[in-house]
Backbone bond lengths (Angstrom), bond angles and torsions (degrees), N, CA, C in turn:
res aa  C-N    CA-C-N  psi(-1)  N-CA   C-N-CA  omega(-1)  CA-C   N-CA-C  phi
1 X - - - 1.434 - - 1.477 108.92 -
2 X 1.320 115.15 146.00 1.550 119.86 178.24 1.576 105.65 -99.26
3 X 1.367 108.57 99.72 1.531 120.43 -175.31 1.494 106.99 -127.55
4 X 1.383 117.17 143.28 1.415 122.17 169.22 1.420 108.74 -132.11
5 X 1.371 115.14 136.79 1.489 119.88 176.67 1.469 112.82 -129.83
6 X 1.347 119.75 134.28 1.411 126.16 -168.67 1.525 108.59 -136.82
7 X 1.354 115.14 132.68 1.427 119.26 169.25 1.566 108.71 -118.49
8 X 1.210 118.93 136.71 1.528 124.36 177.11 1.522 111.19 -137.28
9 X 1.338 112.13 126.48 1.472 116.37 -179.41 1.510 107.04 -128.63
10 X 1.296 119.60 119.28 1.400 124.82 171.37 1.585 113.63 -121.87
11 X 1.192 120.67 -172.77 1.440 125.37 177.13 1.547 104.04 -75.80
12 X 1.396 121.63 -14.93 1.432 122.70 -173.37 1.601 114.05 -105.15
13 X 1.399 109.03 -30.99 1.427 114.97 -174.32 1.573 108.92 -148.70
14 X 1.367 110.21 157.78 1.470 121.69 170.14 1.486 109.34 -135.63
15 X 1.338 116.03 115.71 1.455 125.80 -166.41 1.503 109.99 -129.89
16 X 1.299 114.10 129.78 1.528 121.07 166.34 1.520 107.60 -124.08
17 X 1.323 116.38 125.77 1.425 123.57 -176.70 1.456 113.50 -135.84
18 X 1.377 116.51 134.12 1.506 119.29 170.23 1.463 108.70 -125.27
19 X 1.293 114.29 138.14 1.480 120.36 -177.46 1.507 111.18 -130.40
20 X 1.443 117.56 120.15 1.439 118.98 -177.94 1.560 104.34 -108.85
21 X 1.265 114.56 113.26 1.501 116.86 172.55 1.462 117.21 -57.91
22 X 1.384 120.16 -40.00 1.419 119.57 -176.40 1.560 107.76 -103.40
23 X 1.390 111.65 70.52 1.481 113.77 -174.69 1.571 106.75 -112.81
24 X 1.371 111.87 -152.22 1.475 118.96 -173.60 1.545 106.91 -130.83
25 X 1.217 123.78 7.18 1.473 127.47 -179.96 1.472 111.44 91.54
26 X 1.302 121.11 19.60 1.470 120.62 179.96 1.635 112.59 -82.27
27 X 1.247 114.16 142.06 1.455 112.41 177.96 1.473 111.47 -134.24
28 X 1.314 119.79 155.15 1.445 126.99 167.97 1.530 104.47 -140.13
29 X 1.280 109.33 105.96 1.551 117.43 -176.27 1.491 115.42 -125.41
30 X 1.293 115.13 128.96 1.469 123.95 -179.69 1.490 107.87 -143.98
31 X 1.351 114.78 85.34 1.448 118.37 -168.82 1.604 111.70 -115.33
32 X 1.354 117.68 -14.44 1.448 118.69 -172.19 1.466 112.23 80.59
33 X 1.300 121.39 -2.61 1.508 124.01 179.77 1.571 105.95 -120.05
34 X 1.333 119.77 85.15 1.541 120.67 -174.01 1.471 117.16 -52.56
35 X 1.339 118.81 -42.45 1.475 121.55 -174.55 1.612 105.56 -69.08
36 X 1.334 120.07 -37.18 1.393 119.32 -176.09 1.609 107.16 -72.31
37 X 1.308 116.48 -33.60 1.476 119.27 175.91 1.544 112.61 -62.02
38 X 1.281 115.49 -40.57 1.563 126.20 178.79 1.604 103.33 -60.89
39 X 1.353 114.31 -46.12 1.491 115.64 -173.46 1.609 110.31 -73.57
40 X 1.302 113.37 -33.64 1.558 118.32 176.63 1.463 112.27 -70.17
41 X 1.341 114.47 -36.19 1.508 117.48 176.45 1.521 109.69 -60.43
42 X 1.372 116.19 -46.28 1.445 123.56 178.16 1.447 111.96 -61.75
43 X 1.312 119.20 -40.97 1.563 123.08 179.36 1.573 108.94 -63.47
44 X 1.280 117.03 -47.67 1.442 119.36 -177.42 1.594 110.90 -68.40
45 X 1.334 117.58 -40.26 1.387 117.99 -179.48 1.583 112.51 -65.37
46 X 1.323 116.03 -43.60 1.345 120.42 179.15 1.579 115.05 -72.36
47 X 1.308 118.23 -22.92 1.413 125.55 177.93 1.532 110.53 -92.87
48 X 1.358 120.04 -10.30 1.407 121.54 -171.68 1.539 114.13 59.32
49 X 1.332 117.35 39.28 1.445 125.97 -176.97 1.629 103.28 -103.85
50 X 1.257 114.95 154.32 1.475 120.43 165.00 1.488 104.38 -103.71
51 X 1.263 115.91 137.21 1.435 124.24 -179.73 1.578 115.54 -139.86
52 X 1.283 111.29 122.09 1.569 112.10 176.01 1.556 104.24 -123.06
53 X 1.271 112.36 135.30 1.530 122.31 177.20 1.555 110.96 -141.70
54 X 1.293 111.85 128.28 1.473 120.79 168.86 1.595 100.91 -120.24
55 X 1.340 113.01 125.69 1.356 121.24 178.13 1.510 114.47 -139.47
56 X 1.286 116.81 135.71 1.453 119.41 169.47 1.561 107.14 -128.66
57 X 1.347 112.19 128.59 1.478 116.75 -176.61 1.477 111.86 -141.15
58 X 1.280 116.35 175.69 1.467 123.97 -173.92 1.594 104.98 -83.52
59 X 1.364 117.97 55.34 1.487 122.79 177.26 1.478 111.70 -65.32
60 X 1.334 120.38 -13.02 1.502 117.05 174.16 1.521 110.13 -68.02
61 X 1.464 112.91 -31.27 1.396 110.82 175.02 1.597 112.90 -76.37
62 X 1.226 116.46 -55.73 1.513 125.93 163.98 1.546 106.58 -171.05
63 X 1.449 112.95 -176.23 1.383 114.26 179.31 1.529 120.73 -92.02
64 X 1.337 112.34 10.79 1.477 117.33 -176.43 1.547 116.24 -57.75
65 X 1.319 114.55 -51.61 1.552 115.59 -175.11 1.498 110.35 -70.90
66 X 1.332 117.89 -29.88 1.546 115.75 176.56 1.425 112.28 -73.49
67 X 1.275 121.11 -39.55 1.469 120.43 178.75 1.510 112.70 -67.88
68 X 1.362 115.01 -42.17 1.430 121.22 178.63 1.603 109.52 -60.45
69 X 1.293 114.79 -52.85 1.438 119.19 -178.93 1.620 116.70 -61.23
70 X 1.312 109.77 -34.70 1.504 112.69 179.22 1.569 107.05 -70.16
71 X 1.346 119.28 -35.99 1.437 120.98 175.51 1.515 113.00 -66.02
72 X 1.207 116.22 -34.92 1.538 122.45 178.99 1.486 104.42 -64.67
73 X 1.447 117.88 -54.09 1.452 117.05 -176.72 1.485 113.44 -65.66
74 X 1.359 120.05 -30.98 1.483 121.42 178.85 1.523 109.81 -65.69
75 X 1.293 115.21 -47.04 1.500 115.92 175.72 1.498 114.50 -64.79
76 X 1.256 123.91 -34.98 1.424 123.56 178.32 1.535 109.43 -71.08
77 X 1.345 118.68 -35.05 1.492 121.54 179.20 1.534 106.93 -72.37
78 X 1.274 120.02 -36.25 1.496 120.50 178.19 1.541 106.90 -64.70
79 X 1.209 119.47 -45.80 1.475 121.54 179.08 1.539 112.61 -56.38
80 X 1.355 114.30 -46.31 1.481 119.55 -176.44 1.600 107.13 -68.00
81 X 1.344 117.10 -39.76 1.387 120.36 -178.55 1.513 114.41 -63.96
82 X 1.382 117.94 -34.82 1.486 118.49 177.71 1.419 118.94 -87.49
83 X 1.348 113.96 -9.34 1.543 119.46 173.29 1.636 105.08 56.12
84 X 1.372 111.34 -129.87 1.475 115.52 -172.93 1.574 111.14 -85.10
85 X 1.356 112.69 1.97 1.533 119.49 174.48 1.598 110.38 68.65
86 X 1.241 120.95 23.92 1.438 122.73 170.67 1.528 111.78 -53.36
87 X 1.266 115.59 129.76 1.508 120.88 172.01 1.475 119.10 78.37
88 X 1.330 119.95 -1.31 1.409 122.49 -177.93 1.520 110.59 -79.38
89 X 1.352 115.55 160.87 1.451 119.85 179.67 1.511 110.59 -73.11
90 X 1.336 113.80 -30.09 1.432 120.83 -178.27 1.503 118.65 82.50
91 X 1.361 116.97 -51.94 1.420 123.46 -179.59 1.459 114.86 -95.48
92 X 1.310 123.55 145.99 1.420 124.65 170.13 1.516 110.31 -146.25
93 X 1.309 112.81 152.72 1.463 119.62 -177.07 1.608 106.99 -150.67
94 X 1.300 112.58 129.07 1.525 116.90 177.40 1.562 111.83 -141.71
95 X 1.280 112.05 131.14 1.554 117.18 165.77 1.447 105.89 -105.03
96 X 1.340 114.72 137.09 1.484 119.74 177.84 1.500 109.11 -136.91
97 X 1.383 117.58 115.08 1.389 120.83 169.55 1.462 114.87 -79.14
98 X 1.233 118.43 145.20 1.504 125.56 171.60 1.479 110.77 -139.90
99 X 1.423 111.48 94.20 1.485 120.74 -173.15 1.555 107.81 54.92
100 X 1.313 118.77 -114.37 1.429 119.06 -167.67 1.584 110.01 -87.64
101 X 1.293 118.99 -6.62 1.437 125.50 -175.38 1.479 114.84 -99.92
102 X 1.360 118.49 152.18 1.461 119.88 -179.89 1.601 102.41 -140.36
103 X 1.290 112.99 117.59 1.415 122.52 177.76 1.549 112.77 -113.68
104 X 1.309 117.30 151.40 1.517 122.83 -177.21 1.505 106.88 -136.36
105 X 1.310 117.16 142.41 1.585 122.25 169.05 1.451 103.62 -138.91
106 X 1.383 109.85 134.66 1.378 121.82 177.75 1.609 107.56 -124.24
107 X 1.293 114.87 134.60 1.460 123.05 -172.67 1.509 113.33 -124.53
108 X 1.287 113.49 141.26 1.558 120.79 166.54 1.479 106.57 -137.98
109 X 1.374 116.37 108.56 1.357 123.13 179.69 1.549 111.13 -76.56
110 X 1.273 116.75 64.86 1.455 125.59 -158.48 1.517 109.94 -99.21
111 X 1.317 121.35 -4.20 1.481 125.16 -171.47 1.502 115.98 65.12
112 X 1.303 112.86 17.23 1.537 118.84 179.07 1.619 100.85 -127.07
113 X 1.273 112.29 105.82 1.533 115.29 -176.04 1.479 113.50 -72.73
114 X 1.281 121.89 135.37 1.464 127.26 176.35 1.535 108.01 -165.59
115 X 1.378 109.73 133.59 1.455 112.85 176.35 1.496 107.14 -119.82
116 X 1.348 112.74 129.87 1.486 118.83 172.46 1.570 102.72 -112.24
117 X 1.341 116.83 116.14 1.484 114.97 -175.31 1.524 108.98 -122.98
118 X 1.269 112.29 109.33 1.586 117.74 -174.57 1.648 102.71 -113.25
119 X 1.218 115.67 72.44 1.523 115.74 179.41 1.527 105.16 -147.13
120 X 1.311 117.55 130.49 1.410 128.88 169.33 1.496 114.11 -124.09
121 X 1.355 115.23 127.16 1.519 115.64 -178.40 1.540 111.81 -103.23
122 X 1.386 115.63 144.16 1.471 113.46 179.43 1.495 114.57 -70.47
123 X 1.402 117.11 -28.55 1.369 118.63 177.69 1.496 116.21 -99.25
124 X 1.367 116.81 144.12 1.497 119.02 -176.60 1.470 107.22 -84.82
125 X 1.347 124.65 -12.45 1.386 127.43 177.39 1.529 112.12 -149.34
126 X 1.381 112.56 148.26 1.429 120.02 168.84 1.560 104.72 -116.61
127 X 1.356 111.96 110.22 1.422 116.08 -172.61 1.589 107.32 60.09
128 X 1.286 115.75 -125.46 1.550 115.09 -179.03 1.567 114.03 -93.51
129 X 1.450 112.70 -3.31 1.436 120.96 -172.67 1.521 108.90 -84.80
130 X 1.403 119.24 123.28 1.401 124.51 177.87 1.496 107.70 -81.91
131 X 1.473 110.97 125.00 1.431 116.61 -174.61 1.424 118.04 -69.02
132 X 1.391 117.28 -15.27 1.490 119.13 172.10 1.507 112.70 -58.80
133 X 1.332 115.60 -27.23 1.444 119.57 -178.70 1.543 115.53 -68.22
134 X 1.340 114.81 -12.07 1.606 119.00 176.67 1.615 100.89 -66.88
135 X 1.262 124.16 -50.31 1.418 124.54 178.91 1.484 108.26 -55.40
136 X 1.370 123.23 -55.61 1.360 124.65 -177.23 1.480 112.11 -54.56
137 X 1.384 121.79 -39.84 1.442 119.82 177.81 1.527 112.22 -65.73
138 X 1.260 118.03 -46.98 1.506 120.72 -178.99 1.532 114.77 -61.98
139 X 1.464 111.56 -38.21 1.369 118.30 175.97 1.548 116.59 -63.94
140 X 1.325 117.06 -44.94 1.385 121.76 179.65 1.501 111.99 -72.45
141 X 1.320 118.27 -31.13 1.415 122.26 174.24 1.458 113.60 -66.90
142 X 1.370 119.95 -44.18 1.400 121.92 175.78 1.480 113.19 -65.24
143 X 1.362 119.08 -36.55 1.465 123.80 -179.33 1.548 107.01 -65.66
144 X 1.300 119.00 -53.28 1.406 120.87 -175.98 1.529 118.37 -74.46
145 X 1.342 113.00 -26.79 1.534 114.34 176.70 1.593 105.74 -83.74
146 X 1.303 120.85 -15.40 1.428 127.17 -178.87 1.561 103.47 64.82
147 X 1.369 118.42 48.57 1.502 123.00 174.27 1.412 109.44 -111.35
148 X 1.314 114.96 159.03 1.423 127.01 168.63 1.488 105.19 -93.27
149 X 1.360 118.41 116.66 1.436 121.93 -170.34 1.489 110.00 -132.56
150 X 1.331 111.91 122.29 1.489 119.69 177.22 1.502 110.63 -111.51
151 X 1.236 117.03 126.45 1.530 120.98 -179.03 1.525 110.92 -126.41
152 X 1.279 110.82 116.45 1.463 118.92 -164.70 1.553 111.92 -124.76
153 X 1.298 121.17 110.09 1.426 126.29 176.25 1.670 107.47 -89.59
154 X 1.301 111.14 100.96 1.412 111.04 -175.60 1.579 112.83 -73.41
155 X 1.320 115.67 -38.70 1.436 114.94 176.01 1.575 104.91 -169.11
156 X 1.429 114.41 164.42 1.338 121.98 174.78 1.468 110.38 156.24
157 X 1.342 117.15 167.19 1.503 116.68 -179.91 1.565 107.76 -139.96
158 X 1.308 120.29 -10.33 1.464 117.56 179.39 1.611 102.11 -102.93
159 X 1.252 115.16 121.76 1.523 124.16 -173.48 1.573 109.22 -59.30
160 X 1.279 117.54 -46.24 1.496 124.06 -175.40 1.562 103.34 -63.45
161 X 1.301 120.39 -47.57 1.449 122.88 -171.95 1.710 105.82 -69.91
162 X 1.231 114.26 -34.43 1.511 117.15 -179.34 1.602 111.39 -64.54
163 X 1.351 112.69 -48.20 1.437 119.95 -179.77 1.526 108.50 -65.44
164 X 1.237 117.23 -42.52 1.480 121.26 -175.91 1.540 108.84 -62.29
165 X 1.330 120.08 -44.27 1.342 125.43 -179.71 1.567 110.15 -59.56
166 X 1.335 119.93 -36.49 1.414 124.70 177.48 1.502 118.58 -67.35
167 X 1.395 107.16 -37.98 1.542 112.78 -179.19 1.503 110.17 -76.99
168 X 1.378 115.57 -34.48 1.511 117.66 171.29 1.403 114.81 -63.05
169 X 1.377 118.61 -41.85 1.421 125.51 172.63 1.517 118.20 -57.80
170 X 1.393 111.41 -38.50 1.493 121.98 174.32 1.514 109.27 -59.62
171 X 1.306 115.63 -46.09 1.398 118.10 -175.61 1.625 113.23 -67.51
172 X 1.274 116.00 -39.75 1.385 125.58 -178.14 1.540 112.04 -72.58
173 X 1.332 115.58 -38.80 1.512 117.94 175.96 1.494 112.63 -73.64
174 X 1.291 117.08 -37.08 1.427 123.70 175.11 1.559 112.40 -62.73
175 X 1.330 115.16 -44.61 1.413 122.19 173.87 1.546 113.30 -55.08
176 X 1.358 113.10 -45.71 1.539 118.08 176.02 1.488 110.92 -64.68
177 X 1.318 121.57 -46.82 1.441 120.91 -177.77 1.506 116.04 -71.85
178 X 1.354 121.90 -17.52 1.407 122.15 179.33 1.554 111.57 -99.81
179 X 1.254 117.02 -2.63 1.532 116.06 -178.78 1.480 107.63 -68.41
180 X 1.310 112.19 150.26 1.461 122.40 177.69 1.544 105.98 -85.43
181 X 1.338 118.02 128.86 1.493 123.09 -178.92 1.528 100.59 -115.10
182 X 1.378 115.56 120.22 1.412 122.06 -175.10 1.560 107.98 -68.26
183 X 1.312 118.06 -13.26 1.456 117.54 -178.12 1.544 111.87 -83.16
184 X 1.347 114.46 -18.28 1.489 123.04 -179.06 1.526 108.73 -76.85
185 X 1.318 115.17 122.41 1.386 122.57 175.34 1.514 110.31 -99.35
186 X 1.351 121.64 113.45 1.384 118.17 -174.35 1.391 119.84 69.85
187 X 1.247 120.98 -140.84 1.473 127.06 -173.46 1.534 109.40 -90.66
188 X 1.284 124.23 126.56 1.471 121.71 179.50 1.501 118.04 -71.33
189 X 1.311 119.38 68.75 1.417 126.08 -172.65 1.586 107.58 -156.84
190 X 1.300 114.40 134.71 1.456 120.23 169.91 1.513 115.15 -59.97
191 X 1.361 113.86 -24.10 1.476 123.30 -177.15 1.581 110.31 -76.64
192 X 1.436 114.18 -22.86 1.482 119.11 -178.18 1.594 108.66 88.84
193 X 1.229 121.55 -5.42 1.448 123.90 176.05 1.473 111.83 -147.46
194 X 1.278 118.30 149.85 1.487 123.76 170.59 1.479 108.17 -117.77
């Protein structure tokens, strides 16, 4: 099974995370950041991943450190789960509509981290969640998973819907990129390594 488990303890957070690439969309999430839990549940269900997270952070200050460190752990767990990436499709692309909004995520599991983030949200917050943390999450995920990640918000006006479309698209694009393709012999790169 392709599984990654990461534990991270700092002065700001304590996180235990397990990520199953070949799952069924089951989640157990206890992070202290309800909106992020909602988004990660959608990500896992649309990607058919199993995801368990226990996190305690300094959320009395704000959600920044908890969101950032969860993304770091998720990226590291993904890298661990994929190993040398033999047989994977490598690339993934998903468009997801959510009512009036349309989000797109494009992924290359290239081992070259890069984030292209083309999304602006009309609201600075959804509930108590600062929407600037969406960029922080995607950036740290791309960095630690060492993936090329393009996040594009084509249009929308409801901030919740817009963010939701991006997390669903992330799940679907990552599912496509991590799938085993029986036609792929070894690593899907002309270099022979990713």
